C-alpha positions as CSV (number, residue, x, y, z in Angstrom):
1,M,-193.8,151.0,-99.4
2,S,-194.7,147.5,-98.7
3,E,-191.8,145.0,-98.2
4,L,-191.2,142.5,-100.5
5,I,-192.8,138.6,-99.6
6,R,-190.6,136.2,-100.8
7,V,-190.1,132.4,-100.8
8,K,-186.5,130.1,-100.6
9,P,-186.2,126.9,-100.7
10,T,-183.3,125.2,-98.1
11,Q,-180.6,123.3,-97.8
12,D,-182.9,120.8,-96.1
13,G,-185.9,120.2,-98.6
14,T,-188.1,123.1,-96.8
15,Y,-188.7,126.5,-97.8
16,T,-188.5,130.0,-95.7
17,V,-191.0,132.7,-96.0
18,Y,-189.2,136.1,-95.8
19,R,-190.9,139.5,-95.3
20,G,-187.4,141.9,-96.2
21,G,-184.6,140.0,-94.2
22,L,-187.0,139.2,-91.2
23,A,-187.9,135.5,-91.5
24,L,-190.8,135.3,-91.0
25,V,-191.3,130.7,-90.7
26,S,-189.3,128.1,-91.4
27,G,-189.9,124.3,-92.2
28,L,-192.8,124.0,-94.3
29,T,-193.6,122.0,-97.7
30,R,-193.4,124.4,-101.3
31,L,-196.9,124.5,-100.8
32,Q,-197.3,125.5,-97.3
33,A,-194.9,128.7,-98.0
34,E,-196.6,129.6,-101.0
35,R,-200.2,129.7,-99.4
36,Y,-198.8,131.5,-96.0
37,E,-196.6,134.0,-98.4
38,A,-200.3,134.4,-100.3
39,N,-202.6,134.7,-97.0
40,I,-200.3,137.3,-95.1
41,A,-199.3,139.7,-99.2
42,R,-203.6,140.3,-98.8
43,Q,-203.4,141.1,-94.9
44,P,-202.2,144.5,-93.4
45,R,-198.3,144.4,-92.1
46,G,-199.6,144.3,-88.0
47,A,-201.6,141.1,-89.0
48,S,-198.8,138.5,-89.6
49,L,-197.1,138.6,-86.3
50,M,-197.9,134.9,-85.4
51,V,-196.9,133.1,-81.8
52,A,-194.9,130.5,-80.7
53,G,-196.8,127.8,-78.6
């Protein structure tokens, strides 16, 4: 069973994308967050990891 992916607004007006209880990325505009959500929903679980650089 896959974990729920959702977008939630923050107090500073940006959006955070969550998978289950884990925040994947934050500080996005709503459009960016929705595109990210759609992108990771199509990928296998291990392929959605991001590396900060």
